[in-house]
Phi, psi and omega in degrees: 000134182257001174258189184265005192295339174246016186114191184298122179294151187289326190291322181291320175308307183295323180293308179304310184294326178287322178292314177307309183286330191251325196235338177291141178277113190288346174266001180305313173303306182301317179299312182293321175298309188292005173283344189236151174295133179228154172201171172238125181243132178276119179237122174058039177088357189247125183270126185240120178280142178198150163278143183227093187255106181278143181272150170272359181278120185292340183262007186300130187267141170298131181213132175251130188241126193240134173270183182223201180244137012257052183265194187188179170297346171304326177307338188251003186293331180277349187244350182297312181303307178297321176297334186285346171296341184235345193224147167269109194266131169231118184241092185279159159270129178303146173311133178086008184231144176059232189252006172286160172308139180269128183291141184259348175225168180288160176123345184268085176258186180297325180292309188298317178302315180300330181283327169295316183301313179300315175302317180297316179298318183292321180300326174278004178090013182253105176278337175232134185202173175239161185226138183226148177176165177222161180063218170298342174291324179291316180300317181291328188288311189284331169303327173292328175297326172296313193278338178052059175292151188304326182280352185268114187272335179174168186228144170240129183240139164251012169211127174231158178229122185236155188283121172304325180301320181286332173291326178299336178294342191267005176104208185293143186272141170285164174306313177298321180290327172299320176286328179298313176301317184297340181287337177304302180287335172302319176293316178298324187272333192248329193242336194273007181305309181306316189281332171293317172297316176292319178282354178239315180232058181295334178297319178293313182290326178299325182300315184285320182288326178286338187274332195229108173307320184297312177302322183287312178305311182298311186303324181280306191293331179307320182293333184275358159276313189281336189242015179248157163278116188210164177266028177112359177221136177305323174296348169296333184257309188234137182297155177300313184290335176280332164300311187285331172305309182301315180299318181307320181305309186293316185291315187291327188262354179059054190252009179305305187281319188292327171289319180297327178305329181306322174292321177300312179298323195255330180291120193107178177060235185294330183293330188269000185257151179245045186295149178300145178243107195273357184286155174298137191221157168219141187230136172240118188262091181295137188286342180260012173300154188304307191235140173227168190216137183294163181294312187297330179290320176305313175301347175286340177244324181264101192284343178232055178293117181257342177211138175228126184228153183233076180299156190289327189224165170113150181229223194288328177267056188308310186297320179293310191284304189234069192301320176303309181292328174301312180296320172297313182302312178297321177300312181292325184282319179292323179304327183280357183257158182295000000 
């Protein structure tokens, strides 16, 4: 099949793989990452790789930004410099991703990662801070909002998940809300296969991905088609080199299985509940996100919502797709928090 109905087309995989092998600059990722200070910090016995970019602005606010799957710290490379004008930035690699430690035992789920992030910020000297994220980064960020560590002042999200049942209690749905509700079964039927596999048998899928660079490439690149705002091709939204920069993080660090295990660790439990999130929050509804939510729907879960924003463009990989808009949204969202 040469369309995307059964996954990434063979012709595009061949094209990407050939470019990766022949024309992609293999030092590109190293050069881009090394523009910014990086380190590994041990928190509670766990080594966390992170970019730590200090601002020259004396009023800059500490902000930890978290990526998701199949992303990495590479997602944020185009937004770090402008955001560092306003924030002391900490951009960690999730456990099992990139250059952070790979968990050797069960238990490193979204709640545990939030605790590690709080410890990381305190270890770096930030007693009060804000948190931002999308995908797993958003889930970890709002889980921190539920746990309410003493240092967390507020959160900004570019992905949220709210209960359809709570929306139904609000009365008649708008046309937009009807569409938003319809996306839940669409996602389960058309997009969730990767999550089911990684959430049940991450070890099995990990062997094939770790053994084949083309397999790893296809497993990740397919999501840049399905989850971005594009005109039918992922490179309409994210450049070929940036897609490969992101794939390189997984391939060079052998993170296929260890990153997939986050699904096994976290699907169920806290992720399956819609418990209220009381911490001050801001939400940016990028129109091409997998699931989006109206303002009144968001307020059913985020009980102290200080900012609800609707940028004109962008999808699931907002910092990748629309870096200028993403920077604007983060600035605006955090400014609305106490």
